[in-house]
C-alpha positions in Angstrom: -66.5 3.2 11.0 -65.2 5.2 8.0 -61.9 7.0 8.4 -61.3 10.5 7.0 -58.9 10.7 4.1 -56.4 12.5 6.3 -56.6 9.8 9.0 -56.1 7.1 6.4 -53.0 8.8 5.0 -51.6 9.2 8.5 -52.0 5.5 9.2 -50.5 4.6 5.9 -47.5 6.8 6.6 -47.2 5.2 10.0 -47.2 1.7 8.5 -44.6 2.8 6.0 -42.4 4.2 8.8 -42.7 0.9 10.7 -41.8 -1.1 7.5 -38.8 1.2 6.9 -37.7 0.9 10.6 -38.0 -2.9 10.4 -36.1 -3.0 7.2 -33.3 -0.8 8.6 -33.1 -3.0 11.7 -32.7 -6.1 9.6 -30.1 -4.4 7.5 -28.2 -3.4 10.6 -28.4 -6.9 11.9 -27.0 -8.3 8.7 -24.2 -5.8 8.6 -23.4 -6.5 12.2 -23.3 -10.2 11.6 -21.2 -9.8 8.5 -18.8 -7.5 10.3 -18.5 -9.9 13.2 -17.9 -12.8 10.8 -15.2 -10.8 9.1 -13.5 -10.0 12.4 -13.7 -13.7 13.4 -12.2 -14.7 10.0 -9.4 -12.3 10.5 -8.7 -13.5 14.1 -8.7 -17.2 12.9 -6.2 -16.3 10.2 -4.0 -14.5 12.8 -4.2 -17.5 15.1 -3.2 -19.9 12.3 -0.2 -17.6 11.5 0.9 -17.6 15.2 0.6 -21.4 15.4 3.3 -21.6 12.7 5.5 -19.7 15.1 4.8 -22.1 18.0 8.4 -23.3 18.1 9.7 -19.7 18.7 7.6 -18.7 21.7 10.5 -16.9 23.1 10.7 -14.4 20.2 9.4 -10.8 20.5 7.4 -11.3 17.3 5.5 -14.2 18.8 4.8 -12.3 22.0 3.5 -9.2 20.2 1.3 -11.2 17.8 -0.2 -13.2 20.7 -0.9 -10.1 22.8 -2.7 -8.5 19.8 -4.8 -11.6 19.3 -5.6 -11.9 22.9 -6.8 -8.3 23.2 -8.9 -8.6 20.0 -10.5 -11.9 21.2 -11.3 -10.6 24.6 -12.8 -7.5 23.1 -15.6 -9.5 21.5 -18.9 -9.8 23.3 -19.9 -13.5 23.3 -23.3 -12.8 24.9 -24.5 -10.8 21.8 -23.1 -13.2 19.2 -25.4 -15.1 16.8 -25.4 -18.9 17.2 -23.5 -19.3 13.9 -20.5 -17.4 15.2 -20.4 -18.4 18.9 -18.8 -21.9 18.4 -15.9 -20.4 16.4 -15.4 -17.8 19.2 -15.1 -20.6 21.8 -12.7 -22.4 19.6 -10.6 -19.3 19.2 -10.5 -18.7 23.0 -9.4 -22.3 23.5 -6.6 -22.0 21.0 -5.4 -18.7 22.4 -5.1 -20.3 25.9 -3.1 -23.1 24.4 -0.8 -20.7 22.6 -0.2 -18.7 25.9 1.2 -21.8 27.6 5.0 -21.3 28.1 7.3 -23.0 25.6 9.3 -26.0 27.0 12.8 -24.9 28.1 15.5 -25.7 25.6 18.4 -23.8 27.2 19.7 -20.5 26.1 19.7 -19.9 22.4 20.9 -16.9 20.4 18.8 -15.5 17.6 20.6 -17.3 14.8 20.1 -20.8 16.3 16.4 -20.2 17.0 15.7 -18.9 13.6 17.4 -21.7 11.8 15.8 -24.3 14.0 12.4 -22.9 13.3 12.9 -22.7 9.6 14.4 -26.2 9.3 11.4 -27.6 11.2 9.0 -26.0 8.8 11.1 -27.0 5.8 10.9 -30.7 6.8 7.2 -30.4 7.6 6.5 -29.2 4.0 8.0 -32.4 2.7 4.9 -34.4 3.7 2.5 -35.3 0.9 -1.0 -34.0 0.7 -4.2 -35.0 -1.1 -3.9 -34.6 -4.9 -6.1 -31.9 -6.5 -9.0 -33.1 -8.6 -9.0 -31.9 -12.2 -12.7 -31.3 -12.7 -13.4 -27.7 -12.9 -16.4 -27.6 -10.6 -14.4 -29.2 -7.8 -12.1 -26.3 -7.7 -14.8 -24.1 -6.3 -16.9 -26.5 -4.2 -14.3 -28.8 -2.6 -12.6 -27.3 0.4 -9.8 -29.9 0.4 -8.3 -28.9 -3.0 -8.5 -25.2 -2.0 -6.7 -26.0 1.2 -4.1 -27.9 -0.9 -3.8 -24.9 -3.2 -3.4 -22.5 -0.3 -0.7 -24.8 1.2 1.2 -25.0 -2.0 0.9 -21.3 -2.8 1.9 -20.5 0.8 5.3 -22.0 0.0 5.8 -19.5 -2.7 8.2 -16.9 -1.4 7.9 -18.1 2.1 10.3 -19.8 4.6 11.0 -22.5 2.0 12.8 -20.0 -0.2 15.2 -19.2 2.6 15.9 -22.9 3.2 16.2 -23.7 -0.5 19.0 -21.1 -0.9 20.5 -21.9 2.4 20.7 -25.6 1.3 22.3 -24.5 -2.0 24.8 -22.4 -0.1 25.9 -25.3 2.0 26.9 -27.1 -1.2 28.6 -24.1 -2.8 30.6 -23.0 0.2 31.2 -26.2 2.1 29.6 -24.6 5.2 27.5 -27.3 6.8 24.8 -26.6 9.3 24.7 -29.0 12.2 21.4 -30.5 11.3 21.1 -33.7 9.3 17.5 -33.0 8.3 18.5 -29.9 6.3 21.4 -31.8 4.6 19.1 -34.6 3.7 16.5 -32.3 2.3 19.2 -30.5 0.2 20.5 -33.8 -1.2 17.0 -35.1 -2.0 15.6 -32.0 -3.6 18.6 -30.5 -5.4 20.5 -33.5 -6.7 19.2 -32.9 -10.2 19.6 -29.2 -10.4 22.6 -28.1 -8.2 25.1 -28.8 -11.0 23.2 -26.5 -13.4 22.7 -23.9 -10.7 26.4 -23.9 -9.8 27.3 -23.7 -13.5 25.0 -20.7 -14.0 26.5 -18.9 -11.1 30.2 -19.8 -11.7 30.1 -19.5 -15.5 27.2 -17.2 -16.5 28.7 -16.4 -19.9 28.6 -19.8 -21.4 25.6 -21.3 -19.7 22.4 -21.7 -21.8 19.7 -19.1 -21.6 17.3 -21.5 -19.9 19.7 -22.1 -17.1 19.1 -18.6 -15.8 15.7 -19.8 -14.7 17.0 -22.7 -12.6 16.7 -20.9 -9.3 13.2 -19.6 -10.2 12.0 -23.0 -11.3 13.4 -24.7 -8.3 12.1 -22.4 -5.6 9.2 -20.4 -6.9 7.5 -23.3 -8.8 8.3 -25.9 -6.2 4.7 -26.9 -5.6 3.9 -27.6 -9.2 7.2 -29.1 -10.4 9.1 -30.8 -7.6 6.9 -31.5 -4.6 5.3 -34.6 -6.1 8.6 -35.6 -7.7 7.1 -36.9 -11.0 8.8 -36.7 -14.4 6.1 -34.6 -16.0 6.8 -31.4 -14.0 5.3 -29.0 -16.5 2.0 -30.9 -16.4 1.8 -30.3 -12.6 2.4 -26.6 -13.1 -0.4 -26.4 -15.7 -2.7 -28.4 -13.4 -2.1 -25.9 -10.6 -3.0 -23.1 -12.9 -6.1 -24.8 -14.4 -8.3 -22.7 -12.2 -7.3 -19.6 -14.1 -7.6 -21.2 -17.5 -11.2 -22.5 -17.3 -12.8 -19.2 -18.2 -10.3 -17.8 -20.8 -7.4 -15.5 -20.6 -9.3 -12.2 -20.0 -12.2 -13.1 -17.7 -10.6 -16.0 -15.8 -10.3 -14.2 -12.5 -13.9 -13.0 -12.5 -15.9 -15.2 -10.1 -12.8 -16.7 -8.5 -12.4 -16.3 -4.8 -10.1 -13.4 -3.9 -7.9 -15.4 -1.6 -7.3 -17.9 -4.4 -6.3 -15.2 -6.8 -3.9 -13.6 -4.3 -2.2 -16.9 -3.6 -2.0 -18.0 -7.2 -0.9 -14.9 -9.0 2.8 -15.6 -8.5 2.4 -19.0 -10.2 0.7 -17.3 -13.1 3.4 -14.8 -13.7 6.4 -17.0 -13.2 4.9 -19.6 -15.5 4.4 -16.9 -18.1 8.1 -16.0 -17.7 9.2 -19.5 -18.0 7.1 -20.2 -21.1 7.9 -17.0 -22.9 4.2 -16.1 -23.2 3.5 -19.3 -25.2 0.3 -20.2 -23.3 -3.0 -18.5 -22.7 -1.6 -17.6 -19.3 0.5 -15.0 -20.9 1.8 -11.5 -20.3 -1.0 -10.1 -22.4 -3.6 -12.1 -20.5 -2.1 -11.0 -17.2 -2.3 -7.3 -18.1 -5.9 -7.4 -19.2 -7.6 -9.0 -16.3 -8.8 -7.4 -13.1 -6.1 -7.3 -10.4 -8.5 -8.8 -8.0 -12.2 -8.9 -7.2 -11.6 -5.8 -5.1 -10.3 -3.8 -8.0 -9.9 -0.7 -5.9 -6.7 -1.9 -4.3 -3.5 -3.0 -6.0 -0.9 -4.1 -3.4 2.9 -4.2 -3.6 2.9 -7.7 -5.0 0.6 -6.8 -7.9 2.9 -3.8 -8.8 5.9 -6.1 -8.6 4.4 -8.9 -10.7 3.4 -6.3 -13.3 7.1 -5.7 -13.7 8.2 -9.3 -13.5 5.9 -10.5 -16.2 7.8 -8.2 -18.7 10.8 -10.5 -18.2 9.0 -13.0 -20.5 9.3 -10.5 -23.3 13.0 -10.0 -22.6 13.8 -13.7 -22.6 11.7 -14.2 -25.8 13.8 -11.5 -27.5 17.0 -13.2 -26.4 15.8 -16.6 -27.7 15.1 -14.9 -31.0 18.5 -13.4 -31.1 20.2 -16.7 -30.2 18.2 -18.5 -32.9 19.4 -16.0 -35.6 23.2 -16.6 -35.1 23.9 -15.8 -38.7 22.4 -12.4 -38.3 24.3 -11.1 -35.3 24.2 -7.6 -36.7 20.5 -7.2 -36.3 20.6 -3.7 -34.7 16.8 -3.4 -34.4 16.6 -6.6 -32.3 19.6 -5.6 -30.2 18.1 -2.2 -29.5 14.8 -3.8 -28.4 16.7 -6.1 -26.1 18.7 -3.3 -24.5 15.7 -1.1 -24.2 13.6 -3.8 -22.6 16.4 -4.8 -20.2 16.9 -1.2 -19.2 13.2 -0.6 -18.6 12.8 -3.8 -16.5 15.9 -3.0 -14.4 14.7 0.6 -13.8 11.1 -0.5 -13.0 12.3 -3.2 -10.6 14.5 -0.7 -8.7 11.8 1.9 -8.8 9.4 -0.7 -7.3 11.9 -1.3 -4.5 12.3 2.4 -3.9 8.5 2.9 -3.8 7.5 -0.1 -1.7 10.3 -1.6 0.3 12.7 -0.5 3.0 12.6 0.9 6.5 10.9 4.1 5.4 7.9 2.1 4.4 7.5 0.6 7.8 7.8 -3.1 6.8 11.5 -3.6 7.5 13.6 -2.8 10.6 17.4 -3.2 11.0 19.2 -5.2 13.6 22.9 -5.7 14.2 24.3 -9.2 13.3 25.1 -11.3 16.3 28.6 -12.7 16.4 28.8 -16.0 14.6 25.2 -15.7 13.3 26.1 -16.4 9.6 29.8 -16.4 9.0 29.3 -17.7 5.4 27.8 -14.3 4.5 30.7 -12.2 5.9 33.0 -10.7 3.3 36.1 -8.6 3.0 35.9 -5.1 1.7 38.4 -5.0 -1.1 39.2 -1.3 -0.6 39.8 -1.4 3.1 40.6 -5.0 3.8 38.1 -5.0 6.7 35.8 -7.8 7.5 32.2 -6.7 6.8 29.2 -8.2 8.6 25.9 -7.7 6.8 22.8 -6.2 8.4 19.8 -8.2 9.4 16.6 -6.8 8.2 13.5 -7.9 10.2 10.4 -8.2 8.1 7.2 -7.8 10.2 5.0 -7.9 7.1 4.5 -11.3 5.5 3.5 -9.7 2.2 6.6 -7.6 2.2 8.8 -10.6 2.9 7.1 -12.6 0.1 7.5 -9.7 -2.3 11.3 -9.5 -1.5 11.7 -13.1 -2.5 10.2 -12.5 -5.9 12.0 -9.2 -6.3 15.4 -10.8 -5.9 14.5 -13.8 -8.1 13.7 -11.3 -10.9 16.8 -9.4 -10.2 18.9 -12.6 -10.5 17.5 -13.2 -14.0 18.0 -9.6 -15.1 21.6 -9.6 -13.7 22.3 -12.9 -15.5 21.1 -11.4 -18.8 23.2 -8.3 -18.2 26.3 -10.6 -17.9 25.5 -12.4 -21.1 25.1 -9.2 -23.0 28.2 -7.3 -21.6 30.9 -10.0 -21.7 33.8 -7.5 -22.1 32.5 -5.3 -19.4 32.0 -8.1 -16.8 34.8 -6.9 -14.5 33.1 -3.5 -14.2 29.8 -5.1 -13.4 30.9 -7.6 -10.8 28.3 -6.8 -8.2 24.9 -7.3 -9.8 24.7 -11.1 -10.0 26.3 -12.0 -6.7 24.4 -9.2 -5.1 21.1 -10.8 -6.2 22.2 -14.3 -5.3 23.4 -13.2 -1.8 19.9 -11.8 -1.1 18.0 -14.6 -2.6 19.4 -17.4 -0.6 19.2 -15.4 2.7 15.6 -14.3 2.6 13.5 -15.5 5.6 10.4 -14.2 7.4 12.4 -13.3 10.5 15.8 -12.3 9.1 16.9 -10.8 5.8 20.7 -10.7 5.6 21.9 -7.9 3.3 25.2 -6.2 2.8 25.4 -2.6 4.0 24.4 -0.8 0.8 20.8 -0.3 2.1 22.2 0.7 5.4 24.4 3.5 3.9 27.4 1.3 4.1 30.4 1.5 1.7 30.1 -1.6 -0.3 28.2 -4.8 -1.2 29.1 -8.1 -2.8 29.2 -11.8 -2.5 31.1 -13.6 0.3 34.7 -14.3 -0.7 35.1 -17.8 -2.0 31.5 -18.2 -3.0 31.7 -17.5 -6.7 35.1 -15.9 -7.2 33.7 -12.5 -8.2 35.1 -9.5 -6.3 32.8 -7.1 -4.5 32.2 -3.6 -5.7 31.9 -0.3 -3.9 29.1 2.2 -4.1 28.9 5.9 -3.3 27.2 6.4 0.1 23.6 7.4 -0.2 24.1 10.6 1.9 26.5 11.9 -0.9 24.1 10.9 -3.7 21.1 12.4 -1.9 22.4 15.0 0.6 18.9 15.9 1.7 18.4 12.5 3.4 17.4 12.9 7.0 19.4 11.6 9.9 18.5 8.1 11.4 15.2 8.0 13.2 14.9 7.8 16.9 12.5 5.6 18.7 9.9 7.2 21.0 8.0 5.8 23.9 5.0 7.8 25.1 3.9 6.8 28.6 0.6 7.5 30.4 -1.0 8.9 27.3 -4.6 9.2 26.4 -4.8 7.4 23.1 -7.7 8.3 20.8 -9.3 5.3 19.1 -10.8 7.1 16.1 -12.6 4.0 14.9 -14.7 3.8 18.0 -14.6 7.3 19.3 -13.2 6.3 22.6 -10.2 7.2 24.7 -7.6 4.5 25.8 -6.4 6.1 29.1 -2.9 5.6 30.6 -1.6 3.9 27.5 2.0 3.4 26.4 2.8 3.9 22.7 6.2 3.0 21.2 7.1 4.1 17.7 10.2 2.9 15.9 11.5 2.9 12.3 8.5 4.9 11.1 5.8 2.5 12.5 3.9 2.0 15.7 5.6 -0.9 17.4 3.4 -1.2 20.5 0.2 0.1 22.0 -0.1 -1.4 25.4 0.1 -0.8 29.1 3.4 0.2 30.7 4.1 -3.2 32.2 3.7 -5.0 28.9 6.6 -3.1 27.3 10.1 -4.5 27.9 12.6 -2.1 29.5 14.8 -0.3 27.1 17.7 0.5 29.4 20.2 3.2 28.6 19.6 3.4 24.9 20.4 6.8 23.4 18.3 6.2 20.3 15.1 5.7 22.4 13.4 8.7 23.9 10.8 8.2 26.7 8.2 11.0 27.1 5.7 11.3 29.9 2.5 12.2 28.1 0.3 12.3 31.2 -2.7 14.7 30.5 -2.0 14.7 26.8 -3.9 13.1 23.9 -2.4 11.1 21.0 -4.5 11.4 17.9 -3.9 9.8 14.5 -2.5 12.2 11.9 -5.3 13.9 10.0 -6.1 13.2 6.3 -7.5 15.8 4.0 -9.1 13.9 1.2 -9.6 16.8 -1.2 -6.9 19.4 -1.8 -5.3 21.1 -4.8 -1.7 21.9 -4.1 -1.2 23.4 -7.5 -3.6 26.3 -6.7 -1.0 28.2 -4.6 -1.4 31.5 -2.7 0.0 34.6 -4.2 -3.0 36.0 -6.0 -6.2 37.7 -4.7 -8.5 36.2 -7.3 -9.7 32.8 -8.5 -8.4 33.4 -12.0 -5.0 34.4 -10.7 -4.8 31.3 -8.4 -5.8 29.0 -11.2 -3.7 30.5 -13.9 -0.2 30.7 -12.4 2.8 29.8 -14.6 3.8 26.2 -13.9 7.2 27.2 -12.6 5.7 29.7 -10.1 3.3 27.1 -8.9 5.9 24.4 -8.5 8.2 26.6 -6.5 5.4 27.5 -4.1 3.9 24.1 -3.6 6.5 23.0 -1.0 5.3 25.9 1.1 1.7 24.8 0.9 2.5 21.2 1.6 4.6 22.2 4.6 1.9 24.4 6.0 -0.6 21.5 5.8 1.8 19.2 7.7 2.2 21.8 10.4 -1.5 22.0 10.8 -1.6 18.3 11.6 -2.4 16.8 8.1 0.0 13.9 7.7 -1.7 12.7 4.5 -3.3 14.6 1.6 -5.3 13.3 -1.3 -4.8 15.7 -4.2 -7.8 15.7 -6.5 -6.1 17.5 -9.4 -2.8 19.3 -10.1 -0.1 17.7 -7.9 2.5 15.7 -9.8 4.5 12.6 -9.1 7.7 14.8 -8.8 6.2 16.6 -5.8 5.0 13.3 -4.3 8.4 11.7 -4.6 10.3 14.8 -3.4 8.3 14.7 -0.2 8.7 11.0 0.2 12.4 11.3 -0.3 12.6 14.1 2.3 13.8 16.9 -0.1 11.4 19.1 1.9 8.8 18.4 4.5 5.2 17.7 3.7 2.4 15.1 4.1 2.4 11.8 2.3 0.5 12.3 -1.0 -2.0 10.3 -3.0 -2.5 12.1 -6.3 -4.8 12.1 -9.4 -2.4 14.1 -11.5 -4.8 16.1 -13.7 -8.6 15.7 -13.4 -10.4 14.9 -16.6 -13.1 17.2 -18.0 -15.2 17.4 -21.1 -15.1 20.4 -23.3 -17.0 23.2 -21.5 -17.0 21.1 -18.3 -16.0 22.1 -14.8 -12.3 21.5 -15.7 -12.3 23.6 -18.8 -11.0 27.0 -17.7 -11.6 28.8 -21.1 -14.3 31.6 -21.1 -17.1 31.9 -23.6 -15.1 34.1 -25.9 -11.9 32.1 -25.7 -11.6 30.1 -28.9 -8.1 28.6 -28.3 -7.7 24.8 -28.2 -7.4 23.4 -24.6 -4.1 21.8 -25.6 -2.5 25.1 -26.7 -2.8 27.2 -23.5 0.9 27.3 -22.7 2.6 25.8 -19.6 0.1 26.4 -16.9 -0.1 24.5 -13.6 -3.6 23.4 -14.4 -5.8 21.2 -12.2 -7.4 19.4 -15.1 -7.2 18.4 -18.8 -10.0 18.3 -21.5 -10.9 15.0 -23.3 -13.9 14.1 -25.4 -15.1 10.8 -26.8 -14.3 7.3 -25.6 -10.8 7.0 -27.3 -9.7 10.4 -26.0 -11.0 9.6 -22.5 -9.1 6.2 -22.5 -5.9 7.9 -23.6 -6.2 10.6 -21.0 -6.9 8.2 -18.2 -4.0 6.0 -19.2 -1.8 9.1 -19.4 -2.6 10.1 -15.8 -1.9 6.6 -14.6 1.3 6.4 -16.6 2.6 9.5 -14.9 2.0 8.3 -11.4 -1.7 8.9 -10.6 -3.0 6.9 -7.6 -6.6 7.3 -8.7 -8.6 9.1 -11.5 -10.7 12.2 -10.9 -13.4 13.2 -13.4 -15.8 16.1 -13.6 -19.4 14.8 -14.0 -21.3 18.0 -13.1 -21.1 21.8 -13.1 -19.1 23.6 -10.5 -18.7 26.9 -8.6 -15.3 27.8 -10.0 -15.9 26.9 -13.7 -16.6 29.8 -16.0 -19.1 28.4 -18.6 -21.2 25.6 -17.0 -24.2 25.5 -14.7 -24.4 23.6 -11.4 -27.3 21.5 -13.0 -25.2 20.3 -15.9 -24.4 16.6 -16.3 -21.0 16.0 -18.0 -19.4 13.1 -19.8 -21.5 10.4 -21.5 -22.1 7.0 -19.9 -19.8 5.4 -22.4 -17.0 7.9 -21.6 -17.3 7.4 -17.9 -17.4 3.6 -18.2 -14.3 3.7 -20.4 -12.4 5.7 -17.8 -13.6 3.4 -15.0 -12.5 0.4 -17.0 -9.0 1.9 -17.4 -8.8 2.7 -13.7 -9.9 -0.8 -12.7 -7.4 -2.4 -15.0 -4.7 -0.6 -13.1 -6.2 -1.7 -9.8 -7.5 1.7 -8.7 -10.8 3.7 -8.7 -12.5 6.8 -10.1 -13.9 9.7 -8.1 -16.2 12.4 -9.5 -16.9 16.0 -9.0 -20.7 16.2 -8.7 -23.3 18.3 -6.9 -26.8 17.3 -8.0 -28.6 14.0 -7.5 -28.7 13.6 -11.3 -25.0 14.0 -11.7 -24.2 11.8 -8.7 -26.5 9.0 -10.0 -24.9 9.4 -13.5 -21.5 8.8 -11.9 -22.4 6.0 -9.5 -24.4 4.1 -12.0 -21.4 4.0 -14.4 -18.9 2.6 -11.8 -17.6 5.7 -10.1 -16.7 5.0 -6.4 -16.3 8.4 -4.9 -18.3 11.7 -5.0 -16.6 15.0 -4.3 -18.8 17.7 -2.8 -22.4 16.2 -3.3 -24.1 19.3 -1.8 -27.5 18.6 -3.3 -27.7 14.8 -2.5 -31.2 13.6 -1.7 -32.4 10.6 0.3 -32.8 8.3 -2.7 -29.4 9.2 -4.1 -27.7 8.7 -0.8 -29.3 5.2 -0.5 -27.9 4.4 -4.0 -24.4 5.6 -2.8 -24.7 3.3 0.2 -25.8 0.3 -1.9 -22.8 0.8 -4.3 -20.3 1.4 -1.6 -19.5 5.0 -2.8 -17.7 7.5 -0.7 -18.7 11.1 -0.1 -16.2 13.9 0.5 -17.9 17.2 1.3 -15.9 20.4 1.2 -18.0 23.0 3.1 -15.2 25.2 4.3 -14.3 26.3 0.7 -17.8 27.8 0.2 -17.8 29.4 3.6 -14.4 31.0 2.9 -15.4 32.2 -0.5 -18.4 33.9 1.1 -16.3 35.5 3.8 -15.9 39.3 3.5 -12.1 39.0 4.1 -11.9 37.2 0.7 -14.3 39.5 -1.1 -13.4 39.7 -4.8 -11.9 36.3 -4.9 -14.9 35.0 -6.9 -16.2 36.7 -10.0 -19.9 37.8 -9.6 -21.3 34.9 -11.6 -19.4 32.3 -9.6 -20.3 34.0 -6.3 -24.0 33.4 -7.1 -23.4 29.7 -7.5 -21.4 29.6 -4.3 -24.4 30.9 -2.3 -26.5 28.2 -3.7 -24.2 25.3 -2.7 -23.3 26.8 0.7 -26.9 26.7 1.8 -27.3 23.0 0.9 -24.0 21.8 2.3 -24.9 20.9 5.9 -28.1 19.2 4.9 -26.2 17.0 2.5 -24.0 15.9 5.4 -27.1 14.9 7.5 -28.8 13.1 4.6 -25.7 11.1 3.7 -25.1 10.2 7.4 -28.7 9.0 7.8 -28.3 6.7 4.8 -25.1 5.2 6.1 -22.7 6.7 3.4 -19.1 6.8 4.5 -17.9 10.4 4.7 -14.4 11.8 4.4 -12.9 15.1 5.3 -12.1 17.6 2.5 -11.2 21.2 2.2 -10.8 22.0 -1.6 -9.3 25.4 -0.9 -7.6 27.4 -3.6 -5.0 30.2 -3.5 -5.1 32.4 -0.4 -8.0 30.3 1.0 -5.7 27.4 2.0 -5.1 29.0 5.4 -8.7 28.0 6.3 -7.9 24.3 5.9 -8.9 23.4 9.5 -12.2 25.3 9.5 -14.1 22.3 8.2 -14.1 20.8 11.7 -16.0 23.7 13.2 -18.5 23.8 10.3 -19.3 20.1 10.5 -20.1 20.3 14.2 -23.4 21.8 13.2 -24.4 18.5 11.6 -22.3 15.7 13.0 -20.9 14.5 16.3 -17.3 15.1 17.2 -16.5 11.4 16.9 -18.0 11.2 13.5 -16.1 14.2 12.3 -12.8 12.8 13.6 -13.4 9.4 12.0 -14.1 11.2 8.7 -10.6 12.8 9.0 -8.8 9.6 9.8 -10.3 6.2 9.5 -12.6 6.7 6.6 -10.2 8.4 4.1 -7.5 5.8 5.0 -9.9 3.1 3.9 -11.0 5.0 0.8 -7.4 5.4 -0.5 -6.7 1.7 0.2 -4.6 2.3 3.3 -7.0 1.1 6.1 -4.3 -1.3 7.5 -1.6 1.4 7.6 -3.0 4.9 8.1 -5.7 6.6 10.1 -5.4 4.8 13.5 -3.0 4.3 16.4 -2.4 0.6 16.2 0.5 -1.8 16.1 2.0 -2.0 12.6 0.4 1.2 11.4 2.4 4.3 10.2 3.7 6.4 13.1 1.6 9.4 12.0 0.6 11.0 15.3 -0.5 14.3 16.8 0.2 15.3 20.4 -2.8 17.3 21.5 -3.3 19.4 24.7 -7.1 19.1 24.5 -9.4 16.2 23.7 -10.9 16.4 20.2 -13.6 13.9 21.1 -15.0 16.6 23.5 -14.7 19.3 20.9 -13.2 18.5 17.5 -12.8 22.2 16.7 -9.8 22.2 18.9 -7.9 21.3 15.8 -8.8 24.7 14.4 -6.5 26.3 16.9 -3.2 24.5 16.4 -1.2 27.3 18.1 -3.0 26.5 21.3 -3.8 22.8 21.2 -1.5 21.1 18.7 1.7 20.3 20.6 3.6 18.2 18.1 3.2 16.6 14.6 4.9 13.3 14.0 4.9 11.7 10.5 6.7 8.5 9.6 8.1 8.4 13.2 9.8 11.8 12.9 8.9 14.9 14.8 8.4 17.5 12.1 6.9 20.3 14.2 6.7 20.8 17.9 5.6 23.4 20.4 6.2 21.0 23.3 9.4 21.4 25.3 9.5 17.6 26.0 9.6 16.7 22.3 12.2 18.4 20.1 12.0 18.4 16.3 14.3 15.7 14.9 14.3 16.2 11.2 17.5 18.2 11.2 21.1 17.3 11.9 22.4 18.5 15.2 24.2 21.8 14.9 27.6 22.4 16.6 27.5 26.0 17.7 30.7 28.1 17.4 31.7 30.6 20.1 
């Protein structure tokens, strides 16, 4: 029987639909198995970490970690697991049950004893030998045992061993013996050959040789390669440990290497470069020209720190050169280079600490020192004569603790160099070296003992009798920065409906505790210990209320401030006018519930730092500085009859800058990153607001885009692109761009390409709706208004197309000038295309992942930033409730502080209490 052509085509379309459906099903299965394996890998790593704490089961840290693991393991569905994962699940369940067994009673112990006992046990355990690492290159990748050995050795780097190493040294310098023969024996065995040099370097830094400033670093940070196997050829062992990085050359050696090996080995690389003064292929130059990791989109705190530490090798090489030329002590050029390098390294190290470490970043909390905890670190304030006990800093983040170890090791070297250079001024600089040593030898995962300078105290210094140097006083931070906010309170919300934005579900009757800027617990009421009568802890009954993660707007322009009725006026304000109005725009966004903003062109590092330092309230910022545009592109604001050069337009608070050609694009990208950009924004297609291009235009050449992407990846970040049409989107994605802004004309094929490449889409539909609204008539010139109608019609369909393809979507507003008041309108518009849960996820979980903060922002989970909204209505029922904050938004909490509140139970706490006068 012959079929008609129409019937044949229908059957063929049906078969094609079945094939596509089967292919999509297999893809979903693969993704599900991969996600499940990733979750199991994470849980196994968490269990291994908790097993190391097995001797401190009575500690709160152990209890919280075990509760989190138990909840995650029980949340898995064993019945739907593939056979390859199920045995690992059963093994995890068995280990969790073992870990939940109560620890044997050892009598009452105070915190100091338990911490010291745990660390000493681990220190002795690390003394045991392990299988030597084979030297053949292919064994590095294929043999699990060497990798395990590498991980074990690298795990010592900046871990509990550093604390014990310095504690052991302290027992020798101060005569304070701990009542544990194992620690004494370990100190005698490990440090007999270096303690004399170390003590000489501390007691007599002026006459000690330049190499002796590295004794501490060599001893502790290169322990695995130099001392563990106790062989005379220590340097050979260091080079052996680093052979993995050398086998492919200095530039490409990390490509193809497992990410976990890179992360664990990077400290060896940098400290070896410092020790060798760049004399090997593992040099400062090599370090700065390789990818930061296989996942080049994220550069963590350790990468930023090591980028500064590696510069110490240049400083020491200059000092060696100066020492070698004793007959030419008057070499002013060399002296100037040394002083400049020293100043830059010192400033960069302290800037790193300001940017990454401390209670305000959520990785450190303060605790009072128990009586008798560590008397050797008590000291006398030389001004008041009072005995000062240092503060204990509790590190809940292993990476933060590890970074602290390396920070203070670098500070020790820099301080030693300062003392060598400023002999006559040593009495005036008595705090730097002993300050660094005091911190170095007291770092531990559970307790960091520091003098009170970080706590706003009056002074810091070394314990009296340790090295004979007096302590120094510092100006209290509240006098230096009078805008600093009062100490945070802790809040406990009980009986709350917690919104899980990742799953789109409600966790009813849940207790949430926030403290020191982070979420400390998300649990049932009976799991949280009683707080008693603590004035710094406020308990709020949130029955009937909803706790939502703080919102993230992933596309804003804070520079385009209100104050003008037209687009040209909003984009052409004088820089001073714009800068003075930007705090108002930022504050309004925070009051609407946006605790994080991603500025895609215009905002500066000064604004970001001012908000972070609490000069004025605003969301946390991730900025691109100025977006990059070609001549005549979307970022070129000159009209067709404007023949001025783009560099000569005066001081305007522009959103973009013009660059053409590969060299100019490289320079422009580097300039944005130098001045604080978190990512790079480029214009790859025409736009609504630009005066001379068409929407169909494709901008920048492939070579230009690839050059910009290469610069961004070398800094550990990513490039996002303004693009509307499929052609422009493909042009960007094919050349390494990882984000698309707008994307209103995206088609099915282009959306699939975005999914394959892992690209993000940030639609901004509310800006087109606002520009078409009659109340903003005249905002757009006629030519721009015609383009706006075109993109407005396609916006919702692009959302549906991208969602069907599985592209991850973020929330963006892209509002300029007076339109910024419509920032929340995007929620209502997106309801015509997406579900409420999908829209909320796009405003929380997805943008947090895009900006590299998926483990800190966008969700209400333990360890995440305390960015919360208290809602009177459930956004999972109707996400447009966000669009009426005056009715539904009860309070805005950012970094654990209540910045705005309409709720009588929760007062604002970002101002000092006022004493009213009759």
